[in-house]
N, C-alpha and C positions, 0 to 999 in steps of 0.2 A: 274750286282754286286750291295749289298748292299751299298747304301751311308749313309745309318744313322750310321755306322761302325765309321764315322767320328768325328761324335757328340762328342764322350766320350771317350777317349783314351781307349784301353781295358786292364785291368790286367788279365794274365791269371795265372797258379797254377798248378803244378804237388803236386805229393808224397812230393819231397825234396827241388823244388823250385819255389820261386813268379818271374814270369816273368812281370817286369815294364815297364815301360816308361821309356826309354831313357833321360836325362833332364841334362840340363848346370854344372851340379855337378857332371856329371861322368867319369870329363875328367878324373881319376887314371885308371877304370878300360880299357878305352881309349887306355892309355899311357900301361901300363901294358901289354895287349896284345899284340900289335905293336911294343915293345921292343923286343920279343923273336924271334930270328930267326926262333927256331922248328916251332912257331906257324905260320909263312908269308912261310914259303916253298911252299906253295900251293894258295900263295896269292901273285896278282901285285903289289906289293910294297915293298920296303926298310925296315930294319927294322928303327924306332923313335929315334932321340939321343935326341930330345930336349920334353919339355913338350906342348912348343907353337904347333910342328908337330900337339901333339892328340890333343891339341885346335880346330887346323884346321878342322880334321877328324870329332870332335863331332861338331863343325859348319855345317859342310856338311848335318851329320844324320839329327840335329835338324831342316837344311832347308827344307830336304825329309819329315819330321814330321807336319810340318808348311804348304808347299805346296799339301800337303795328297798327296805325290807320294813316303811315304814310312811310315809303322813302325818300329821303333826301340825300341829293351828293351832291357831291362840290365836284366840278369841274376842272381838271387840272393838266397843263401843257408836260409833257413827257420829255419834247426837251430842256426849257425853263426853271420846272418847277411852279410857276406863275400860276395861280388859280382866277379862271378867267371866266367865271358863273358857277350856277347853281340851278338845280332843278331836281322833280321827281313825278314819281307816281303819288297820286294821298287821295284821298277820304274814299282809300278803301274799302269796298264792300264786300267780306267774306261773304255773307246770303246771296247776293247779288252778281259774285264773281267781277267785279269791274272796279275802275279807277280810274280818276283823271289826270291828267299829265299837265306838265306846264314847266316854265323854262325862262330863262335868261343870259344872257352873255353883258357882262360890263362893254360899254361902247367901244372901247378899242378893239376891240375883239372881234368884233361886224364883220360881214362880209368876205366871211376870211374860209368859209363853207366847215366851220369845228360844228355848228348847230346842226346839220346834215349826218354829220359822224355820229354826235350825242344821241340827238332823238332816235336814232336809226339801234342803236344800244339800247337805250331802254326800253323800246318797243320790244324788239327781239328778247329782252329778260320777261317783260310783262308778259308777251303770247307764251314762248318757249318753256321759261322757268317758274313762273307766279302761275302761269294756266289761266291767266283770264280771259272771262269770254270776250270783256268788252273797254276798250280804252279808249276815253274821248276828251277831248279841251274845249274850254270855250274860248272865245275869239272878239275881242272888240270890235265893231265896225272898223275898218281903214287899216285893219293891223294884215294888209299883204303879205307881209315877210312872213308870220305864224300862218297865215291862210295856205301860201303857197308850200311851205315846210310839211304840215299837216296833208297837203293833197297828192304831194310825192311819193307819201310815203302810206298812200294808200286809204288814207281817211275820205270818208264822205260826209257832206254836209247832211244833217238831221234833222236841227230843227236850229228855228229864228225867232230871237226874243227881243221883241220889238221895246225901245227905253228901258230895257231891263238896267240897265248900270248907272251910275252920277259919279260922272268923271270931268273934275275942271269944271263944274258951276254948268256941265250939259248931258242931257240922260242920254245915252249911250244903246245902241242894237247890239248884241253880244248874238253870234251864232257858233252853235254847235258842232262837232267834227267828231267823227268817231268812225274805230277801227273794230271791225267785228271779227272774232278769234273763227273761225269755222272749220 
């Protein structure tokens, strides 16, 4: 893994999106995403009811950046400056040269192709700049949009974890998809 990547936080860019460092001021995008039940259907947490819950989650993300175990970005539309979601590479293991990928868009920005652009840029950064050997994503069963997105980006099904997560009163399976940098 290229440890120099932690010296200056990378700003990534696509045709329509600026993928910039998550900051203390980004509580609104964290709150907006996490208050929507539809957005959290395949995420292991209940919708936020207060801005303080978003502040706590944001602090968690920022500590990952500070501890050099995560890159958390906010996705901003170039044309309007609107923040449309966030995501990143986290649980970075410099010893094992791997990281997990996670992402989410605020619902009104779904089905516009933004996530394809964003994940492509994050993967390119992870493989080319960070020189990770492996990027993986854990997908809750039923999340066809995420499975399709990962498979489109050459992730392969690696493991199936039966009744691995408890969401909304039910145990759900998870599938691990991974991309190996050969």
